C-alpha positions as CSV (number, residue, x, y, z in Angstrom):
1,M,0.0,0.0,0.0
2,N,1.4,3.4,-1.0
3,T,2.0,6.1,1.5
4,I,-0.7,8.7,1.5
5,K,-0.6,12.3,2.6
6,V,-2.7,13.5,5.5
7,A,-2.6,17.2,6.5
8,A,-2.2,18.3,10.2
9,I,-1.1,14.7,11.0
10,A,1.3,16.1,13.7
11,G,-1.5,15.9,16.1
12,L,-1.3,12.1,16.2
13,F,2.1,12.4,17.9
14,A,1.1,13.8,21.3
15,T,3.4,11.3,23.0
16,L,6.3,13.0,21.3
17,A,5.4,16.5,22.5
18,A,7.2,18.2,25.4
19,G,5.5,20.3,28.0
20,T,1.9,19.2,27.3
21,A,-1.0,20.3,29.4
22,S,-2.5,17.8,31.7
23,T,-5.5,17.3,33.9
24,S,-4.8,14.8,36.7
25,S,-8.4,13.5,36.8
26,A,-8.9,13.2,33.1
27,L,-9.9,10.0,31.4
28,D,-6.8,8.3,30.0
29,N,-7.9,5.7,27.4
30,G,-5.2,6.7,24.9
31,L,-7.8,8.1,22.4
32,A,-8.4,11.5,20.8
33,R,-4.9,12.8,21.6
34,T,-5.8,15.8,19.4
35,P,-9.3,17.3,19.0
36,P,-11.4,15.0,16.9
37,M,-12.1,16.2,13.3
38,G,-15.0,15.1,11.2
39,W,-18.6,15.6,10.2
40,N,-21.9,15.1,11.9
41,S,-25.3,14.8,10.2
42,W,-27.5,16.9,12.5
43,N,-26.8,20.6,11.7
44,C,-27.7,20.2,8.0
45,F,-29.9,17.1,7.8
46,G,-31.5,16.8,11.2
47,S,-33.3,13.5,11.6
48,D,-33.7,13.0,7.9
49,I,-30.7,10.6,7.3
50,N,-30.4,7.5,5.2
51,E,-27.8,5.0,3.9
52,T,-27.4,6.5,0.4
53,Q,-27.0,10.0,1.7
54,I,-24.4,9.0,4.3
55,K,-22.3,7.1,1.8
56,A,-22.4,10.1,-0.5
57,V,-21.1,12.2,2.3
58,A,-18.3,9.7,2.9
59,D,-17.4,9.9,-0.8
60,A,-17.4,13.7,-0.6
61,M,-15.1,13.7,2.5
62,V,-12.6,12.0,0.3
63,S,-13.1,13.8,-3.0
64,T,-13.1,17.3,-1.5
65,G,-9.8,16.8,0.4
66,L,-11.5,17.0,3.8
67,K,-10.2,13.6,4.8
68,D,-6.6,14.5,3.8
69,A,-7.0,17.7,5.9
70,G,-7.7,15.6,9.0
71,Y,-11.5,15.3,9.0
72,V,-11.8,11.6,9.5
73,Y,-14.9,10.9,11.7
74,L,-18.2,10.5,9.9
75,N,-20.8,10.6,12.7
76,L,-24.5,9.8,12.4
77,D,-26.6,11.8,14.8
78,D,-30.1,11.0,16.2
79,N,-32.7,8.9,14.3
80,W,-30.4,6.3,12.6
81,M,-32.0,3.5,14.7
82,G,-35.2,1.6,14.2
83,K,-38.4,2.3,16.1
84,S,-37.8,-0.8,18.1
85,R,-34.9,-3.1,19.1
86,D,-34.5,-6.5,17.6
87,A,-35.8,-9.8,19.1
88,D,-32.7,-10.0,21.3
89,G,-33.0,-6.5,22.5
90,N,-30.2,-5.0,20.4
91,L,-30.3,-1.6,18.8
92,Q,-30.6,-1.8,15.0
93,G,-30.6,0.6,12.1
94,D,-33.9,1.7,10.7
95,P,-34.7,-1.1,8.2
96,T,-36.1,1.3,5.6
97,R,-33.5,4.0,5.7
98,F,-30.5,1.7,6.5
99,P,-31.6,-1.5,4.8
100,K,-28.1,-3.1,4.7
101,G,-27.5,-2.5,8.4
102,M,-25.0,-0.6,10.5
103,K,-22.1,-3.1,10.0
104,E,-22.3,-2.7,6.2
105,L,-22.4,1.1,6.6
106,G,-19.4,1.1,8.9
107,D,-17.5,-1.1,6.5
108,Y,-18.2,1.3,3.7
109,I,-17.1,4.3,5.7
110,H,-13.9,2.5,6.7
111,S,-13.2,1.5,3.1
112,R,-13.0,5.2,2.3
113,G,-10.3,5.7,5.0
114,L,-12.7,7.3,7.4
115,K,-13.9,6.5,10.9
116,F,-17.5,5.7,11.9
117,G,-19.4,7.5,14.6
118,V,-23.0,7.0,16.0
119,Y,-25.3,8.7,18.4
120,G,-26.7,7.3,21.6
121,D,-28.5,8.4,24.7
122,R,-28.0,7.8,28.4
123,G,-31.8,7.8,29.1
124,L,-34.8,5.7,28.0
125,K,-35.2,7.4,24.6
126,T,-33.2,9.6,22.3
127,C,-34.3,13.2,21.8
128,Y,-35.9,12.5,18.5
129,F,-38.1,9.7,19.8
130,R,-38.9,11.8,22.8
131,D,-40.3,14.5,20.6
132,F,-41.9,12.5,17.8
133,Y,-42.9,9.2,19.4
134,K,-44.0,10.3,22.8
135,E,-46.3,7.3,23.2
136,T,-43.9,4.7,21.9
137,D,-41.7,2.8,24.4
138,N,-39.0,2.1,21.8
139,K,-36.1,1.9,24.2
140,S,-33.8,3.8,21.8
141,G,-31.8,5.0,24.9
142,S,-29.1,2.9,26.5
143,Y,-30.2,3.2,30.1
144,M,-29.1,-0.1,31.9
145,K,-28.3,-1.5,28.5
146,E,-24.9,0.0,28.2
147,V,-22.8,-3.2,28.0
148,Q,-25.2,-4.7,25.4
149,D,-25.2,-1.5,23.3
150,A,-21.4,-1.0,23.5
151,K,-20.9,-4.5,22.2
152,S,-23.3,-3.8,19.3
153,F,-21.3,-0.6,18.5
154,A,-18.1,-2.5,18.5
155,S,-19.5,-5.2,16.3
156,W,-20.4,-2.6,13.7
157,G,-17.0,-1.0,13.8
158,V,-18.0,2.2,15.5
159,D,-15.1,4.5,16.4
160,Y,-16.9,7.4,18.1
161,L,-20.0,7.7,20.3
162,K,-21.9,10.9,20.9
163,Y,-23.9,10.2,24.0
164,D,-26.9,12.5,24.6
165,N,-29.0,13.4,27.7
166,C,-32.7,12.9,26.9
167,V,-35.6,11.1,28.8
168,E,-33.9,10.5,32.1
169,A,-35.0,7.3,33.7
170,P,-36.8,7.6,37.1
171,N,-34.4,7.9,40.0
172,S,-31.4,7.7,37.7
173,N,-28.1,9.6,38.2
174,Q,-26.7,11.5,35.3
175,Q,-23.0,11.1,36.3
176,Q,-23.5,7.3,36.9
177,D,-25.3,6.9,33.6
178,Y,-22.4,8.4,31.7
179,E,-19.8,6.4,33.7
180,R,-21.6,3.1,33.0
181,M,-21.3,3.8,29.2
182,R,-17.6,4.9,29.7
183,D,-16.9,1.6,31.4
184,A,-18.9,-0.4,28.8
185,L,-16.9,1.1,26.0
186,A,-13.6,0.4,27.7
187,N,-14.5,-3.3,27.8
188,C,-16.3,-3.7,24.5
189,G,-13.2,-4.9,22.6
190,R,-12.9,-1.8,20.4
191,E,-11.4,1.6,20.8
192,I,-14.3,4.1,20.7
193,V,-13.9,7.8,21.4
194,F,-16.5,8.9,24.0
195,S,-18.3,12.3,23.5
196,V,-20.3,13.4,26.5
197,C,-23.3,15.5,25.5
198,A,-24.8,16.6,28.8
199,W,-25.7,20.1,27.5
200,A,-23.3,21.9,29.9
201,F,-20.0,21.5,31.6
202,K,-20.0,19.0,34.5
203,D,-17.1,18.6,36.9
204,W,-17.1,14.9,36.4
205,A,-17.0,15.0,32.6
206,P,-13.1,15.2,32.2
207,K,-12.7,11.8,33.9
208,T,-15.6,10.3,31.9
209,G,-15.3,11.4,28.3
210,N,-12.7,12.3,25.7
211,L,-14.7,15.4,25.0
212,W,-17.7,17.0,26.7
213,R,-20.2,19.7,25.7
214,T,-19.7,22.9,27.6
215,T,-22.8,24.8,26.3
216,D,-26.3,24.5,24.9
217,D,-26.8,23.5,21.3
218,I,-25.3,25.7,18.7
219,K,-27.6,27.1,15.9
220,N,-26.8,28.8,12.7
221,T,-26.7,32.4,13.9
222,W,-24.2,34.9,15.3
223,I,-26.0,35.8,18.5
224,A,-29.1,34.0,19.9
225,P,-32.1,36.0,21.1
226,S,-32.4,36.5,24.8
227,G,-34.0,33.6,26.5
228,S,-33.5,31.1,23.7
229,W,-32.8,27.5,24.4
230,Y,-30.0,27.5,21.9
231,K,-26.8,29.6,21.5
232,G,-25.2,31.5,18.6
233,I,-21.5,31.4,17.7
234,L,-20.6,34.4,19.7
235,D,-22.5,33.2,22.8
236,I,-20.6,29.9,22.8
237,I,-17.1,31.5,22.3
238,D,-17.4,33.3,25.6
239,K,-18.8,30.4,27.5
240,N,-16.3,27.8,26.4
241,N,-13.4,30.1,27.2
242,T,-14.1,29.6,30.9
243,Y,-13.2,25.9,31.0
244,A,-9.8,26.1,29.3
245,S,-7.8,24.6,32.2
246,H,-9.6,21.2,31.7
247,A,-8.3,20.7,28.2
248,A,-5.4,18.3,27.5
249,P,-4.5,15.6,25.0
250,G,-7.4,13.1,25.1
251,A,-9.6,15.5,26.9
252,W,-11.4,18.4,25.2
253,N,-14.0,21.1,25.9
254,D,-16.6,20.8,23.2
255,P,-18.4,24.0,22.3
256,D,-20.6,22.0,19.8
257,M,-20.4,21.4,16.1
258,L,-19.4,23.8,13.3
259,Q,-22.1,25.7,11.4
260,I,-19.7,26.9,8.7
261,G,-21.3,26.8,5.2
262,N,-24.9,26.4,6.3
263,Y,-26.0,29.5,4.3
264,K,-29.6,28.3,3.8
265,I,-30.4,27.1,7.3
266,K,-32.3,29.6,9.5
267,I,-33.4,29.4,13.1
268,D,-36.3,31.6,14.3
269,N,-35.8,34.0,11.4
270,Q,-32.4,35.0,12.9
271,P,-29.8,36.3,10.5
272,I,-27.5,33.6,8.9
273,P,-23.8,34.2,9.7
274,N,-21.8,35.9,7.0
275,D,-18.4,34.7,5.8
276,N,-16.5,36.9,8.4
277,E,-18.5,35.3,11.2
278,Y,-17.9,31.8,9.8
279,R,-14.2,32.6,9.6
280,T,-14.3,33.7,13.3
281,H,-16.2,30.5,14.1
282,M,-13.3,28.4,12.7
283,S,-10.6,30.6,14.1
284,L,-11.8,30.6,17.7
285,W,-12.7,26.9,17.6
286,C,-9.0,26.3,16.5
287,I,-7.6,28.6,19.1
288,M,-9.7,26.9,21.8
289,A,-8.5,23.4,20.8
290,A,-12.2,22.4,20.2
291,P,-13.3,19.4,18.2
292,L,-13.8,20.3,14.6
293,I,-17.0,18.5,13.7
294,M,-18.5,20.0,10.5
295,G,-22.2,20.3,10.1
296,N,-22.7,21.5,6.6
297,D,-23.6,19.6,3.4
298,I,-20.1,18.9,2.2
299,R,-21.5,17.5,-1.1
300,N,-22.2,21.2,-2.1
301,M,-19.7,23.7,-0.7
302,T,-18.9,27.2,-1.9
303,Q,-15.3,28.1,-2.5
304,V,-15.3,30.3,0.6
305,T,-16.5,27.4,2.7
306,K,-13.8,25.2,1.4
307,D,-11.2,27.9,2.0
308,I,-12.3,28.2,5.6
309,L,-12.5,24.4,6.4
310,L,-9.5,23.4,4.4
311,N,-6.9,25.9,5.6
312,T,-4.2,23.5,6.8
313,E,-2.3,26.2,8.6
314,V,-5.3,27.1,10.7
315,I,-6.1,23.5,11.3
316,A,-2.5,22.8,12.5
317,V,-3.2,25.3,15.3
318,N,-6.1,23.2,16.4
319,Q,-4.2,20.0,16.1
320,D,-1.1,21.0,17.9
321,S,0.2,18.1,19.9
322,A,0.7,20.0,23.1
323,G,-3.1,20.1,23.4
324,I,-3.3,23.5,25.2
325,Q,-6.6,25.4,24.9
326,G,-6.0,29.0,23.9
327,T,-7.6,31.7,25.9
328,K,-8.7,35.4,25.7
329,I,-5.7,37.4,27.1
330,K,-7.0,40.9,26.4
331,S,-10.3,42.5,25.6
332,A,-11.2,46.2,25.3
333,N,-13.9,48.1,23.4
334,G,-15.0,45.0,21.5
335,L,-11.5,44.0,20.4
336,D,-10.0,40.7,21.6
337,V,-6.6,39.1,21.6
338,W,-6.5,35.4,22.1
339,C,-3.4,33.2,22.5
340,K,-2.6,29.5,22.2
341,P,0.9,28.2,22.9
342,L,2.2,25.8,20.3
343,G,4.5,22.9,21.0
344,S,4.8,23.6,24.7
345,K,3.4,26.1,27.3
346,N,6.5,28.2,27.3
347,G,7.8,27.6,23.8
348,D,9.0,29.9,21.1
349,V,5.8,29.8,18.9
350,K,2.3,31.1,19.7
351,A,-0.9,31.2,17.7
352,V,-2.7,34.5,18.2
353,A,-6.3,35.4,17.2
354,L,-7.3,39.1,16.7
355,F,-11.1,39.1,17.0
356,N,-13.2,42.2,16.1
357,R,-16.6,42.0,17.8
358,N,-17.7,45.4,16.4
359,A,-19.6,46.5,13.4
360,A,-16.8,48.5,11.9
361,T,-13.2,47.6,10.8
362,A,-10.7,48.3,13.5
363,D,-7.0,48.0,14.2
364,I,-6.1,45.4,16.8
365,T,-2.7,45.2,18.5
366,V,-1.0,42.2,20.1
367,N,1.8,43.3,22.5
368,F,4.5,40.6,22.5
369,S,4.8,41.0,26.2
370,D,1.3,39.8,26.6
371,I,2.2,36.5,25.0
372,G,5.5,36.1,26.9
373,F,7.8,37.4,24.3
374,T,10.3,40.3,24.3
375,G,12.2,42.0,21.5
376,E,11.7,40.9,17.9
377,A,9.3,38.2,16.7
378,H,8.3,36.9,13.3
379,V,4.6,37.2,12.3
380,R,2.7,35.0,9.8
381,D,-0.9,35.6,8.6
382,L,-2.4,32.1,8.6
383,W,-5.6,33.0,6.7
384,K,-3.7,34.8,4.0
385,K,-0.8,32.3,4.2
386,T,1.8,35.1,4.0
387,D,4.7,36.1,6.1
388,K,4.3,39.6,7.5
389,G,8.0,39.9,8.6
390,L,9.9,40.8,11.8
391,F,8.4,43.2,14.3
392,T,9.6,44.6,17.6
393,G,7.4,44.8,20.7
394,S,4.0,44.4,19.0
395,F,2.0,43.8,15.8
396,T,-1.1,45.7,14.7
397,M,-3.5,44.6,12.0
398,A,-6.8,46.0,10.6
399,V,-9.6,43.4,11.2
400,E,-13.0,43.6,9.5
401,P,-16.3,43.5,11.5
402,H,-17.0,40.2,13.2
403,N,-13.8,38.8,11.6
404,T,-10.8,37.2,13.1
405,A,-7.1,37.4,12.0
406,M,-5.1,34.2,12.7
407,L,-1.4,34.7,13.3
408,K,1.6,32.6,14.2
409,I,4.1,34.6,16.1
410,A,7.6,33.1,16.7
411,K,10.7,34.2,18.5
412,P,13.9,34.1,16.4
413,T,14.7,30.7,17.9
414,G,11.3,29.4,16.8
415,I,11.9,30.9,13.4
416,R,15.2,29.0,13.0
417,T,13.6,25.7,14.0
418,E,10.8,26.2,11.4
419,Q,13.2,27.2,8.7
420,A,15.3,24.2,9.3
421,L,12.3,22.0,8.8
422,L,11.3,23.8,5.7
423,Q,14.7,23.2,4.2
424,Q,14.1,19.5,4.3
425,K,12.3,19.6,1.0
426,K,13.4,16.2,-0.2
427,A,12.0,13.1,1.5
428,Q,14.5,11.6,3.9
429,F,12.7,8.3,4.1
430,S,10.1,6.2,2.4
431,A,7.6,4.1,4.3
432,V,5.4,1.4,2.7
433,F,3.4,-1.6,3.8
434,T,4.4,-5.0,2.4
435,N,4.2,-8.6,3.4
436,G,2.7,-7.8,6.8
437,N,5.4,-5.2,7.7
438,I,5.8,-1.5,7.5
439,V,9.2,-1.1,5.7
440,V,11.1,2.1,6.3
441,V,14.0,2.9,3.9
442,P,16.4,5.8,4.4
443,L,16.8,8.0,1.2
444,N,18.7,11.1,2.0
445,A,19.2,10.7,5.8
446,K,22.6,10.6,7.4
447,G,23.7,8.7,10.5
448,Q,21.4,6.8,12.9
449,F,17.7,7.2,13.0
450,D,14.8,6.2,15.3
451,V,11.4,4.8,14.0
452,S,8.1,4.9,15.9
453,V,4.8,3.6,14.5
454,F,1.5,5.0,16.0
455,S,-2.1,3.9,15.3
456,S,-4.5,6.7,14.3
457,N,-5.6,7.2,17.9
458,G,-2.0,8.0,19.0
459,R,-1.0,4.7,20.6
460,M,2.5,3.4,19.8
461,A,2.4,0.2,17.9
462,A,6.1,-0.4,17.4
463,Q,9.5,1.3,17.8
464,L,13.1,0.8,16.8
465,K,16.1,3.0,17.7
466,N,19.6,3.7,16.5
467,K,19.2,2.2,13.0
468,T,21.3,3.0,9.9
469,A,19.7,0.8,7.2
470,S,16.2,-0.3,6.1
471,V,14.0,-1.7,8.9
472,S,10.8,-3.7,8.9
473,L,8.2,-3.4,11.7
474,P,5.4,-6.0,11.9
475,V,1.8,-4.6,12.2
476,A,-1.0,-6.9,13.2
477,K,-4.2,-4.9,12.4
478,S,-5.5,-3.0,9.5
479,G,-6.0,0.7,9.8
480,L,-4.3,4.1,9.5
481,Y,-0.8,4.2,10.9
482,V,1.6,7.1,11.3
483,V,5.4,6.4,11.0
484,A,7.6,9.0,12.8
485,I,11.3,8.9,11.8
486,E,13.8,11.1,13.8
487,N,17.2,11.8,12.3
488,Q,19.6,14.3,13.8
489,G,16.9,16.4,15.3
490,Y,14.7,16.3,12.2
491,M,11.3,14.6,12.5
492,E,9.6,13.2,9.3
493,K,6.1,11.7,9.4
494,K,4.6,9.3,7.0
495,T,1.0,8.0,6.9
496,V,0.4,4.4,5.8
497,L,-3.0,2.9,5.3
498,I,-3.1,-0.9,5.8
499,S,-5.9,-2.9,4.4
500,R,-5.8,-6.7,4.5
């Protein structure tokens, strides 16, 4: 199998990063070492989903380049299941809309190099069945059926579970309900990312899920009307910022899914966000190390939507292996400065967002002292993909209304490190799968090198050190693997897709 390119793949190497953030009580199942990236059906399709549509979305994730940019989870939201369980009490796909069953759908998604996600509920019914089948006892929720349902998910090849919070059983305990599913997933025989959707931050969530919702549902508007049950993009930005200390590799604050590109979807006649607001949506989600789960119809995207969702330099900020959630460090007169350390907390490179909340274009200044730098620093505009040059003490930029500039600011030491990596234009190694082994061959490398192989969830599968010639590393399972080769301080990464 030939090596394939996957953008922003550095996030799979959290174990190689120095100075990562940590939360001592966080769940540690080895999964989601960088914020999950993918697509969810709810924001654009709601409950109207079917097998043909989902397969078309899988195809589009590949053909548009979204998969190669790092969006690998294809997640079905509510109403994929039938109105009743089968004769053995197992969840099953709706026989009309998913006639070939969930295992076949999962196999198709995996065949496209993607990962398969589904939706569940900790209560007696899912939210859809609560609202539309009030009189039906369909047991679509997993309350006290967690072990059985987790085994079903595993048998279908599920890689991600979004677990909702509807129709609480009498005398149940929310925390215990989520913990039972956490434990069931841990023992189901398959690695499944656990997304806690309890509609608000809970202090038990970081030790229960790989990600957890911090806010009410997001809807496709900039600001929600007062008293609404949902939130707009701006409402959520401010709320999610308060929980930054809980984020770390494998543990993420989830401010809900992306609305970028949903130009035709209105809620309560509220204004649909414009392109500046969608760009801010992406910028702040990346600065806050939030999961990037798209919610638009990716089969039909405008060029602006593609430019926002596929900017690999902005995505790389989100996927930085240190896993530090950026925060708002200064705000005055509707002008914000946000900062996210890259690589390590006190490193030489920072991502900075200049966010204009106002209705008119304004200059926004980041003082280097506010991000821990002194003297000169190099500035790069990530949305424009252009270097702005060296500046002393501060940098000022004009930002349009409701827009956000994304910058990467580096000390001279950080610049030299990045330039050294850019100079390595020729491949130093090749990595291919053959005869049950990943074979690594040095091309232009000099001296000894180390090789590490990671599965797509960041777990190390094999490692060899101090080699000078071609090496073979056996790999037992199919899937997406990342090969990291270190040679004289230079790290090269290769992605290998293994299909047996």
